[in-house]
C-alpha angles and dihedrals in degrees: 000000000000120000132184113221118228099163099110102027124108112257098249095044090047093054092049091048093049094048093049094044097050093045086059099037121030124206097027116135130227125228104225125209117249113302094251094053115117089233098056100080093053092045089051090055091048092050092051092045092052092051099253112170096190134037127189117222113210123200093028101176098178142344088277088072091055089050090051092051090047088059092049090051092048091054093044092048089050092052090048093049095240130132117280112252096028095120117068130209133229110193117212099208095156100069095075134038096236092059091052092046091049096042095130091057091073092073116110096355101121136000087219092068110103104160149011122219142168142215117220096198093048093048094048089052092049089051092051092243114150097187102046132261123326118237094255096054089040093054093045094047092051093047091047092055093048093047095043092049091050090050092051091044092237133117126273116228122196127221116249129227102239097201099035123133117249094250094049091043094055088049090051091050092052092047091050093051089050090055092054104267115138097202149354128245118223142165090209114089087197090068094058098085090058094045091049095046093054104034097040116082 
């Protein structure tokens, strides 16, 4: 899946970018800032107005954050005159330590929740690691995402390497599928054919 990242954008610029992008490419998800960010409510409204059916919540620290976003989506859907529950949630629990340590809390928090995912660069930054994640943390993070997703009865989506060569990226996709992930998230449309070819039966 392709996702456009609005975590670090200023609110007005993010709204403009989102509206322009969704007008050109339908069906692309937006990565929202943390649910308590001042920019999040306006971005949620923009996603609903542009017809988004899925949003990705970054910085999800516990199931309570998913519930909070569920409420924001309900209000936005009501204002837009669309059916409640139309917009689904992917929770990025693996971009912050609290989300990983609270992985079990994402079970039974919202019927909108369809997947859990993570972000290796964001997690490394949150841990203060300048050279990426070590193999131990990497393995534990990936296992936690898969286990938490299974407990919540939702999909597990892997993080994608944005600058990986095609050959290594294919290997990474095969490895992820073997571990129990059902897709990879990317901001590069050029990687979609590889993702689709490996994760689609």
